[in-house]
N, C-alpha and C positions, 0 to 999 in steps of 0.2 A: 079522670085519669085516676079510677083506684089502683092500676097494677104498678105506676111505678115506673121506674127507671131499669131499663136494661141493656146489655152489653150481648151480644153476640158474636161470636168468633173474631175478634179483632186482631188485626194483623197489621203492624206498623214497618215501615222503613225508614232507613236514612241511604238513600245511595243504596247499594249493594249489604248494606250492615241491615240484618232484621233487629229490632227491637223487642215489639211484643209478637208474639207469636199465638196465634191462634186462642186467644184467650176471651174466656166469655165470665160476665157475674153473677149470682145471683140473683132475680131482681129485687132492686132496691125501694122498700116502700116510703109513701108520702108519710110526713114524720118522723123520720129516722135521719141517723148520721153516721157514715161508713167511715172508718179509717183503712186507708191505704197504707201497710207497714210493708218494709223490706229492707236490703240492703245498699247501697247505693248503684246504681246501673238495673236495679232488677225489672225499670220501665215502668216506673210510678209516674212519673210527671211528664212523662211520654202517653202513657194512657190517659192519664187526665186533661192535657192538652188535644190529645184525638177525640174524647167524649165531647170536648166546648169545640168541635169542629176547628181546630187552631191546625190540627196534623192531618195528612192525607192518609185516610183508614181503607182500608178491605172491612167490610164485616158489616153489623147494623148494630146502632143505636137507637131504642124507641123510648118514648116518653108516654108509658099508657099506648095509646091509639094509634099515635103520631110516630112516624120515621123520621129521626131525628137527621139522621146519615143523607136524606133525601135533600133536607134542608140546606139552602145556601146559609153561609157563616152568618148574614144578618138577620136570617129570618132566626137561625138557633139562638140567637143571642139575646132574642126577647124573652126566651123560655131557659134557656140555661145561662149562667153569668160566672165568669170564670176570673179567679184571681190567679196572678203572677208571683213567682217568690219575691219578685223584686218589682218597686214602683222605679220608673225613672224620674230622674230630679225634678222636670219639668221646669226650666228655669224659669218662667216669665204668670207661674202660675200659682195662686196663694190657696192652700189649704182646700177651703171653702170655695174657691172657683170651679179646681178641678173634682169634686163632688157634683156643683153642678153641672158642667159638662159631663161628667158620666150621665146625667138623668138625664141630660137633652137628645144626649145620644141615644138613649136605651128609650125613651117615648113611653113611661111609664103607666103600664096597664093597656098599652094600645094607643096614645094618644100623646100629644104636646105637653106638658106642663104648663100653666102661666109663668111669669116669672116671680109669682109672690108662693105659690106652690112649690117649686122648684127650692127657693129659700128654706121655705120651712123643711122640707123634707131631708134636705141637706143637711142642715144642723140639728136636726133629728136622729140621722145617723151618727155623727160626730157627737150627740151627748149619750148615745147609747152605748158607745164603748170607749167613751170618758176623755176625749180628746176636743170637747170643743173650744179650750183657752185657746189651743193649736190655728182654728179657723182663719187667722190672718196673718197666719206666718207662710214664706212661701217656700214650697217643695224644696227647692237646692237648699233650704237652710236648715231641713230634718234630716235626723240620722239613719239608719235603716230602719231600724223599728220603727221610730214615728213615720217613715214612708209604708213600712206592712200595713200600719193601724188605717194609714188615711185612705188605703187600696182597699181595705177591709169596709171604709165605712162608703166608697163606693160603691161596692157591691151590693150591700145592702141596702143602700137606700136605690135601687134598682129593683126590688123585692121578685126577684126571678121564682121562678119553679121550682130550680137545682140550681145549687150554688155549687162549685168547684173550687178548691181553694189546695194552692200550690205551698205548703209549710205554711201555714200561715202565722207560727209560734218561733220561726229560724231564728230572729234576729230579736226576740222579746225580751227583758227580764222577767222573773218569777210570777212577778203579779201580775202584768199583760200577759202571760202566756194563760192563765186564768180567767181571765176576765175576756179574751179572747175567745175559747170554748166556754165559758159560760152562755158568752154573747151567741156564738153560732149554734147551740145546740138549745139556750132559748129561745132564737126565731123556728129555729125547726120543730118546735112544739110549737110556736104561739101562731103560725101557721100554715102548719102543716107543709112543708118544706121538704125536700131530700139536699144534706148535703153528704158529699164525696168529698175526703180532705187525707191530703200525702200527709203524715206524719213521721218525724223518725224518735221521736219520743213515745218509747212502749208504754209507759206508766202513764199519760197523758191519753193514747188510744184507749188504754183499759177503761180509765177512768170515765170518759165523756162520750165515747164512742156505741153504739147499739150493737154494729156491726163490726168486724175487722175481717179486712180481706188483705193477704200475705200474700204477697209478688217473689219470684226469685226467678230470674234469668228470661225476662216476659213473661214468664207464665204465671199463670193461678197455682197456688200450692197449699193453700188451704182457707175456708172463710168460713166464719159463722160466730158466736157469741165469744166474748174474752176466755172467759171460762173454758170455752168449748175447744177454742183455736192456740190458746197458748200453753206454751207444756216444754221443759229442760230438751225435749229431743227435737223441738220446732228449733230453737234455739241454737243448737250444735248444728244442727243442719243447714241453717237457710242463712245462718250471722255467723257460726264458726266461733261459738262463745259458751261456757259452761253456763249458767244462773240455776238460780235458787227463785222460785213463785210462792211466795207467800201475801198471807193477809194483815193488814193494820191494825192498830185498834179499832178503826171505824170500818172494818171488813172491805177495805178498796185494797184491788190486786196489786201486789207490788212485784215486779221483774228486779232482781238484784243479781246482777254480774258478776261473777267471781272470777273469772280469768278467759283468756283466748285459748283456743283449742288447734 
């Protein structure tokens, strides 16, 4: 599947209101992380859910030679895994039980795992994110940020070919924001996966993403490398802010917002 993930002519509506308008993305290659950025209401989360098969979409989503848009949600879920913004509390499940449940539903690698294998895979996922100490806690006792981390553990334990993450750092402190993005990028590199991540933090996107796609009013405004895409004119038109774009002492791109325009 060397061709990667492609989205062609995506249209998504909620009733009479069209959210995504005839949107196509450049092919996202294996081993890459793409950040979806844009203002509130730009259609980022809706597009992600449509790619996952959770929203009715007109258009085509392909993974290599496979037409994902022609598959059922269950069939697509074997290849594409979606992480929502918020994980429901799940009153009766512990963290470990919730990750094991995700593994049993997914049938990792196309066949059911033994109980021992499920336990091992679930614990390794929790360790990778740094939350193994939460394994026995009930989801209902966790903070919003901790539930986000559990949701990520559920996703990576399933070993998808494509990871779709909707604002995975929104409820996290700075330490875990960096850990999560390091983890996602590491998995992408290690297993030659494809990740598409909705981010509001432009500096995180510039630092960790291989490609950036900018959405505005349900359409693709720009896409490419951070150096190519991020410029003051884009922020003025898309976000309505005046910015400076500079490099820090370690040569990381930094977007500094000065004022609304």
